[in-house]
N, C-alpha and C positions, 0 to 999 in steps of 0.2 A: 539745077544748080543751086537755087535758093534753099531747097530743103536740106541739102547737105550742110549748109552753114547754120541751120537752126540747131543742130546738135552741138555746135561749138559755142553757142550763145551762153550757156551756163558757165563754161570755162572763162569766157571773156568777162562775165560778171563777177565770178569768184576772184579773179586776179585784177579786177578793176581796170580792164583794158577798154579804153574808149576810142583809141585811134592807133594807127600804124604809121611808121615812117619808112618811105621807100629809099632805095639806094641814092637817089638824086635829091633827097631831102623833102619830097612832097609828103604832105600829111593826108592819109586816107582814113576817113571816119569809119568806125566799126560797121555802121549800116551800109556804107558804100563799098565794102570789101568784095562782096560777090560780083558787083558790076566791074570793079577794077580787075579782078582775076579773069573774068570773062573777056574783058577787052585785051588782056595780055596773053590769054590762053592760046591764041593762034601762033604766037611766037615761041611757045614752049614745046619741047619734045623730049622723050626719054632716050638717052643715048646708050646707057649700059647699066645692067643690074648687078653684074658680077663683081666688079671692082669698085666698091663704095669708098669714096674719098671724103674724109671729114670736111665740113665747111671751114673749120679753122685752118686746115692745110691749104685751102684755096685762097684764103684772104691774103692781102698784101702784108708785108712786114709791119707797116705802121698800124694796120688794123689789128694784127696779132698782138702787138705791143699794148694797144689800148685794152684788149681783152685781158692780157696778163696783168695790167695795172688794176683793173676792176677786180679780178680774181686774186690779186696779190700773190702771183706766182713768182714774181721777181722781188727778192728781198731788198734790192738796192733802191727801189722806188719808195719815196716817203711823201707824207703830207708836208709840204713846204710852208704853206701859208693858208689862212682862212680869213674870211671877212664877210661883212654884210654891208649892203649899199641900198639907200632908199631910191625910190622911183618917182619922186616928187616932180621931176622935170619932164615927165612924159605927157603926151597929149591923150586925154581919155577918149577922144573921138576916133583915134586910130585903132586898128586891130593888129597891126604889126609895129613893133618898136625896136629901136637900136639904142643900146646903152654902152658907152665906153667906160671901162673900169681901169683906172690907173693904179699901179701898185708901187709902194714905197717901202723899202728901197728897191730900185730896179734890179733885174736879173742880168746876168752876163749874156744870156741868149734867150730866144723865145721857145726853147725846147721844154715845154711843160704842157700838162693837160689841166683843164678846169672842169669841175663838176659842180652842180648847184641846182637850186630850185627857187621858185617864187614862194614866198611865205606871206601870211596875212599881217596886217598892221599890229596885231597883238603878239606877233612873232611865235605863234603856237601852231598855226594851221598851215600845212603844205597845200598849195593850190594847184597840184598837178592836173586836176581835171578841168581847171579853168584856163590855165596858161601853159604853153610849151616854151621852154627856154633852151637855146642852143648857144654854145660858146665857140668863138673862133677869132680870127685875126690876131693871133698871139704875136707879141713882140716883147723885147726886154722891159718895156715900161708898162705893160698891161695886156688887156684883151677886151673883146667886145662881146656883149650878150645880145642875141637876137630873140625877141619875145613875140610870140603869136598868141592871140586870144582865141581859145578853142570854143568857148561858150559865148556866142555873140549876144545872148540875152542875159548875160551875167550882171548881177547888181553889184559886183565887187569893183571898186574903184582902183585901178592899177596904180594911181599916184599915191595911194595909201599903203602900198605893199613894198616888200623888200626882196632883193636877191641875196640869198645865203649861198656863198661860194667857197670852194676849196681848190687849191692848186696842188697838184701832185707832180713829182718829177724826181730826177736824180740830183741830190744836193751837190754843189761844186765845192 
């Protein structure tokens, strides 16, 4: 099992892939992928080769909509708002952080998507290999960012970083 993954290593490195995200939101480090697949291998089976169904068609409507937003296949979805927020109030000793981001003016509903990343204090460097950020808990007044430190030996101080974010949705 291990040798079949060695051939994938150059692809992971070329695309700067350091971790994977499972359906349930768990983070699988690149080096732990063979063990994770081996542990789930007993639950997998081939059902049918003839009728191939695209993964997109299997996804729920909300997931398909998220893909459409990313690929900009729906012309009615627009960038509604952008922003940047400091992380000064986080505890540097924690590896998981939660940051509430309030928006002004408030929206009529919480039907929007947020994309963003952690950037360095000089606002020039994207720190995707150091931190993983996920957005959720949307409501008309804002959203929350859940931040996980990927590199536990990192010398980057999270309190000196920022979240650069963008809200997309259908303007009302």
